[in-house]
Backbone bond lengths (Angstrom), bond angles and torsions (degrees), N, CA, C in turn:
res aa  C-N    CA-C-N  psi(-1)  N-CA   C-N-CA  omega(-1)  CA-C   N-CA-C  phi
1 M - - - 1.474 - - 1.509 107.83 -
2 N 1.311 115.07 139.55 1.461 118.19 -178.28 1.517 111.13 -85.39
3 R 1.300 113.54 170.67 1.493 122.33 -175.75 1.532 111.44 -59.33
4 E 1.305 116.19 -41.51 1.508 120.47 -177.35 1.493 111.44 -61.52
5 R 1.367 116.64 -46.68 1.466 120.21 -179.61 1.524 109.51 -67.64
6 R 1.288 119.11 -38.31 1.475 121.29 176.69 1.526 110.95 -60.20
7 K 1.346 115.72 -40.17 1.440 121.60 178.45 1.529 111.41 -62.80
8 K 1.352 114.97 -41.92 1.472 120.34 178.98 1.536 110.42 -64.26
9 I 1.328 114.42 -41.56 1.501 118.27 179.73 1.559 108.47 -65.74
10 S 1.320 116.48 -39.87 1.471 118.46 178.79 1.512 110.96 -59.63
11 G 1.344 117.01 -39.16 1.475 121.18 179.33 1.519 109.64 -66.24
12 L 1.350 117.95 -39.24 1.425 120.85 177.62 1.542 110.69 -63.16
13 I 1.327 114.79 -43.62 1.456 119.72 178.28 1.520 112.44 -58.40
14 D 1.326 114.81 -44.24 1.475 119.23 178.92 1.541 110.82 -60.83
15 R 1.295 115.84 -42.90 1.493 120.24 -178.84 1.535 110.35 -66.74
16 L 1.307 114.73 -43.41 1.480 119.22 179.92 1.529 110.75 -64.72
17 N 1.341 117.52 -39.34 1.465 120.60 175.91 1.510 112.07 -60.84
18 A 1.320 116.87 -38.72 1.473 120.82 178.68 1.520 109.48 -66.87
19 I 1.348 117.36 -41.78 1.441 120.66 178.56 1.510 110.29 -65.13
20 K 1.322 116.09 -44.34 1.476 120.36 178.46 1.546 110.44 -59.27
21 D 1.290 117.80 -41.37 1.474 121.05 177.69 1.529 111.56 -61.36
22 E 1.316 116.76 -38.99 1.484 121.28 177.88 1.534 110.13 -66.56
23 V 1.322 116.83 -45.07 1.455 121.77 178.70 1.513 109.14 -59.98
24 D 1.338 117.30 -45.86 1.477 120.75 179.59 1.513 111.56 -62.03
25 E 1.309 117.66 -37.17 1.469 121.96 178.24 1.556 109.39 -62.43
26 I 1.349 114.74 -48.42 1.471 119.68 -179.68 1.520 110.01 -62.12
27 Y 1.358 116.57 -42.07 1.424 121.56 176.83 1.522 112.82 -56.40
28 E 1.305 117.19 -45.14 1.451 122.61 179.65 1.489 111.11 -64.69
29 E 1.350 117.52 -43.94 1.470 121.74 177.51 1.509 111.95 -60.28
30 E 1.332 116.18 -44.71 1.454 120.87 -176.87 1.528 109.75 -70.37
31 S 1.335 116.57 -38.88 1.479 120.68 178.22 1.518 110.84 -63.02
32 D 1.368 116.06 -43.50 1.459 120.26 178.28 1.509 111.09 -63.67
33 A 1.316 116.64 -41.99 1.483 118.87 179.57 1.530 111.34 -63.31
34 Y 1.358 116.33 -40.40 1.454 120.47 178.35 1.514 111.17 -64.99
35 E 1.344 117.06 -44.37 1.467 120.63 -178.94 1.537 112.37 -66.25
36 S 1.333 116.12 -24.90 1.451 119.99 -179.44 1.555 112.62 -82.33
37 M 1.306 115.65 -10.00 1.456 120.88 -179.63 1.528 110.73 -75.65
38 P 1.309 117.08 146.77 1.482 117.43 172.47 1.513 109.83 -63.69
39 E 1.305 114.47 153.61 1.477 118.81 -175.96 1.535 114.02 -56.83
40 G 1.302 114.24 -38.81 1.476 118.25 178.12 1.529 111.97 -59.05
41 L 1.339 116.92 -40.41 1.460 119.28 176.92 1.499 113.06 -71.14
42 Q 1.342 117.21 -32.11 1.463 120.15 177.29 1.503 110.86 -61.62
43 E 1.318 115.76 -33.12 1.466 120.29 -177.11 1.537 112.10 -88.13
44 S 1.355 117.63 -2.84 1.447 121.01 178.15 1.535 110.71 -80.36
45 E 1.329 113.48 173.87 1.492 118.36 176.53 1.497 111.82 -55.61
46 R 1.299 117.62 -41.11 1.463 122.63 179.91 1.532 110.09 -62.46
47 G 1.319 115.77 -43.89 1.474 120.05 179.64 1.499 110.38 -65.12
48 E 1.340 117.76 -40.02 1.464 120.46 179.35 1.526 110.76 -66.11
49 M 1.328 117.06 -35.93 1.470 119.60 177.86 1.512 110.42 -69.23
50 M 1.339 117.96 -36.14 1.431 120.96 175.81 1.518 111.30 -64.66
51 Q 1.310 116.81 -44.34 1.471 121.51 179.62 1.521 110.74 -63.35
52 S 1.333 117.02 -37.53 1.456 119.29 175.02 1.518 113.22 -63.56
53 A 1.331 114.88 -40.23 1.479 119.64 177.46 1.509 108.98 -64.49
54 I 1.325 117.63 -42.61 1.458 120.00 179.86 1.526 111.14 -61.06
55 D 1.333 116.18 -44.88 1.461 120.81 178.18 1.538 110.40 -59.71
56 N 1.327 116.17 -45.29 1.464 119.04 179.43 1.503 113.52 -65.68
57 L 1.319 118.69 -37.26 1.446 120.78 175.60 1.506 111.69 -64.20
58 E 1.319 115.97 -40.43 1.473 120.99 177.85 1.551 110.64 -61.45
59 T 1.300 114.88 -45.71 1.466 119.91 176.65 1.502 113.45 -61.31
60 A 1.344 116.32 -41.22 1.462 121.84 178.30 1.545 108.84 -62.39
61 S 1.316 117.37 -45.27 1.463 120.88 178.32 1.508 112.87 -59.33
62 E 1.320 114.86 -45.56 1.459 120.24 179.02 1.533 111.12 -62.71
63 S 1.345 115.28 -41.78 1.502 119.53 179.41 1.514 110.71 -63.25
64 L 1.342 116.88 -44.02 1.424 120.97 177.94 1.549 111.13 -59.93
65 G 1.317 114.91 -41.47 1.475 120.08 178.82 1.539 110.47 -61.44
66 E 1.341 115.64 -41.92 1.440 119.85 178.20 1.537 111.81 -65.45
67 A 1.323 116.46 -39.90 1.459 121.37 176.87 1.538 110.87 -61.05
68 I 1.327 115.51 -43.09 1.432 121.34 179.08 1.538 110.83 -62.24
69 D 1.306 114.91 -43.73 1.485 119.34 179.08 1.537 110.97 -62.32
70 C 1.338 116.71 -42.48 1.466 121.43 178.41 1.543 111.26 -61.47
71 L 1.321 114.26 -41.35 1.502 116.73 179.26 1.527 110.34 -69.00
72 E 1.301 116.73 -38.53 1.492 119.26 176.44 1.544 109.78 -59.46
73 D 1.298 116.35 -43.47 1.459 121.17 179.00 1.523 111.58 -64.54
74 A 1.338 117.27 -36.07 1.431 121.54 -179.35 1.532 111.29 -68.20
75 K 1.338 117.28 -29.31 1.435 121.12 178.01 1.503 115.23 -67.63
76 E 1.295 115.98 -24.91 1.455 120.37 -173.95 1.500 113.93 -71.73
């Protein structure tokens, strides 16, 4: 791979890292909000929706991490 394509991949990695950081921040905020809820509300429909969102945010973060790793490997 030439230098120009490596540079483009590095730019993508930087942008994906910034997006991953934002997703992680939202994940933490939502997790904290869920944990602050009374147990009865955690078991309600609203609590279940929040837990689903938390799970999806975690999956998104992991997927972004995997994408970043793949791009790092492609640069080598």
